[in-house]
N, C-alpha and C positions, 0 to 999 in steps of 0.2 A: 279603256277600250283602245285597241290598236288603231292608229291613224290610217285611213284608207287613202292611198295614192291613186289619183285618177290619171290614167294614161290614155290620152285621146287619139293619138296618131302613132303610126309605126315609127316615125322619126323620133318621137318622144321616147318610145320604148328603147330604141337604139341609144339615145343619149343617156337614159336612165342607167343603162348597163355599160356605159363607156364603150359602146360598139361603134365600128365605122358607120358612116352615113349609108343608109339603105340605097341600093341601086335603083329601086323603084319605090315611089312613095306609098303605094297601095298594097304591095305584096313583098314579102321578104322571107328568106329562109336563113335562120340564125343557127350557128353552131352552138349547141348547148354548153359545151365546155368553156367557150369564151364568155359566157354570162357570169361565171363564177370567178371573177377577177378582183375579189375584195368587196364587191357590191352585194348587199344582202337586203333586198326588199321583202318585207314580211307580210304586208297586206296591200292589195291593189285591186283596182277594177279597170278593165280595158275596154275601149270602144271598137274593138275588132275581134275577129275570130282567131283562135290559135289552135293548131293541131301539132301535138308534140309527140315525138318518138324519142324516148330518153331512158337512160339507165343510171344506176348509182345515185338515186335521189337522196339528198342529204337531210331531209326532214319530212314531217307529216303535214299533209295539206288539208285545209278545211275549204270546202267548196260550198258557198252559201253558208248554211248553219250546220252542215254535216261533214264528217271526216271523209276525205277522198282517198280511197284505198289504192296505194301504189305498191303494196307488198307483193302482189301476185300479177302485176301487169306492168307495161311500159309505155303504152300509147294512151294519150288523153286528148280531150276535145273540150274547148271552152268557147262560150258565146259572148258577144258584146254585152257589157253591163253586169256580168256576173262578178261576184266578189270572191277573190281567192286569198287564202291566208296560209302561210307556211311557218311551222315551228321547227327551228333547227335544233338538232340534238348534238351538242358538242361532245357527248360521251361516245358517240359512234365513231369508229375508225374512218378517217377521211379517205374517200376513194375518188378517183378522177371521173367526173361525170362525162357522159358522152351522149351523142344523139343530135337531133335537129328540132327546131320549132318553126313551123310555117305560120306566118302572120298574114291574115287576109282582111283587109279593110272592106266593109260592106259596099263602099263606093266602087270597088273593083268588080263587084258582081252586078252592078247596075246594068239594066237592059239585057240580062241573060236569064234563062230559065232557072239557073241555080240560085238566083236571088230569092226566089220563092221556095224552091224545093229544099234548100239547105235547112230550113226550119223544121222540115219533116223528119230529119234524122234525130232519133230520140236521144242519142248519146251526147248531143250538144246541150241537153237540159239537165236541171238539177236532179231529176228523178233517178238517173243512172249515175251513181257516185262511186264507180270503180273503174280503174284503168283497164285497157284492153290487153290481154295476153296474146302474144304472137309466137309462133314457132320461128326458128332461125330462118327457115326458107321464106316464111311470110314477112318477117322483118326485113329480109333482103329485098323482097318485092316492093314493100312500102318505101324503103329507103331509095330504091331505084326510081320510083315515081317522084319522090321529093327532089332527087337530083335532077330529073328531067325538067321539073317545074323551074328550078333555079337556073338551069342552063338556058331555058327559053326566055325568062324575063331578063337574063343578063345580057342577051344580045340586043341589037338595035331592034326595037319593037316595030313590027309591020302589021298589015291588015289581018294576018292570020295568028299572030302571037297570042292575043287574048283568048280567041276561041280554042286554041290548042291547050293553053294553061287551064281554062275552065274545064275542058274535057278531061284533062289529067286529074284535076281536083275531084271531079265527079267520079272518076274511076277509083280514086283513093277512098272516097267516102262510101262507095258501094262495096268495096272490099271490106272496109271497116264494119259496115252493116252486116255483112255475111259472117264475119268473125265474131262479132258481138252476139249474134243470135246463136251461134254454135257454143259460145262461152256460157250463155245462160242456160241452154239445154243441158250442157255438161254439168254446170253448177247445180241445177235442179236435181239431176240424177244423184250427184254426190251428196246433196243435202238430205235426200230421202234415205240414202244408205246410212248417213250419220244418225238420222232420227231412229231408224230401225235398231242400230247398235245401242243407242242410248236407252231405248225402251227395253231392250233385252237385258241390259245391265241393271236397270231399275227393277225389273221383275226378278232378276237373280238376287238382288240385294235383299229383298223381303222374303224370298223363298229359302235362301241359304243361311242368312245371319240368324244366330240364336237370339231369341227374344231377350234374354238376360244380358247379352253383350251388345245389343243393337243401340246405336245412336242415330239421331235423325240424319239422313243423307244430305249432303250439301252439293251445290253446283261444282265447287272445287274438287270434290271427291270424283265426280263423273268426268270432269274435264281432264283430270290426271289419268283416269282409266282410258279415255279416248284420245289422249295426247293432243288436246285442243285447248286454247286459252278459254277461260270462263266466258269472257265477253263474246268471243267468236261463237262458242257453243250456243249461248242464249240467242244471239242474233240469227243463227241458222234456224233454230227451232221456232223463233218468232216469225221469221219470214215464211217458213214451211207450214206451220200449223196455227199461227196466230197467238201462241202462248210461249213464253220464254222458259228457260230451263227450271227456274225456281217454281213457276206455276205447274209445270209437268210433275215435279216432285210432290208438290202439295196435292195435286189431283190423285196421284198414286197413294199417298198417305190416306186420303179420304176413302179411296176405293178399298184399301185394306181394312180401315176402321169400320166401314159399312159391313164388310164380310164378317168381321168378328162380332159386331153388334147383332147381326142377324143369325149367326150360326153357333154362337157360344153364349155362356152365361156370365162371362167376365164383366166386371164392373167397368164403367167408363175410365176410372182411375187406373185399373189394371191394364186396359187396352192402351191408354196413353203411355204408361211406363214401358209396355211391350214394344210400342212403336218408337220409343226413344225420347219421348218428351220428359223434361225434368219436372214439369208441373202439369197436372191433369187439366187445369183450366186452359192451358195453351191449346190442347187438342179441341176442347169445347169451343174456344174462340175461332179457331181455324175452320172447324166443322160448320159452325153457324155462318161464317163468312162465305164459304163455298156453296153450301146447300140451303142456307136460310132456315135451317132447323138445328136444334141442339141434338147431340147424340141420343139422349133419352127420348126426344120427340120422334126421331127416326126409328128407334127400336120399337116404340109403342105403336107407330103407324104400321110398321112391318108386321108386327105380331097380330094386329087387328085384321090384316088382310090375309093372314095364313089360314 
């Protein structure tokens, strides 16, 4: 098991990555490119919030026990105490990382409304394990807010400094909330479109393929047709319907088997071979698993009710 490094303060974070001493002990905006100076921390837990806007990530993140998806996003949010793990891929071409990481210690929020409300932003929790995608214009707006925060804490702090910074952080979080909600609505629409195309291909497979040439359809077959990785396809179907791609295929096989059992005189063995099974008992086993009946029990029950 990878050793978990505990990073308790923002100053420790700076030292860990050989960065200059922070200008403020409780809040700091770090240039992401400066973090990759030969230091590669693989697993850590921090005692402060971090809001990152970054590109050209060099590896895959695990967030808690789940993979954190950076493939289609660039902004991420982490809470104190959460465990992060990164696996670097040396086979990928090295690119110059860019962006910023805003580090906010909980003590900086003390005696402000944000101290309580920050916990209400869902994207700080493990439940949302994907980065936030931004358009170029939105990225510029977020980057501008981060620059304003850095400029404010870099000055000599006065009575207004903390209130101004807190207001800027709240504005950044509210924009992120808006963009995340839009992202999930767009993702949901896209997922349903993928589900529809998958079901159409599944229907077409059993309608067009000659029984003598048919083999059992696989997740790989449909993922290639849809130009989506098998794991991604299964994940989308699972999140949208509660059943993964393999289960959808099995349900379709049982549906076709039921149709043949109830409308033809084909034997169970003949139906199994027509569906692409190499062994008839494999169909019987799957049929019993899904329906809690054997194929012959289903046929007998159907005929009694006719």
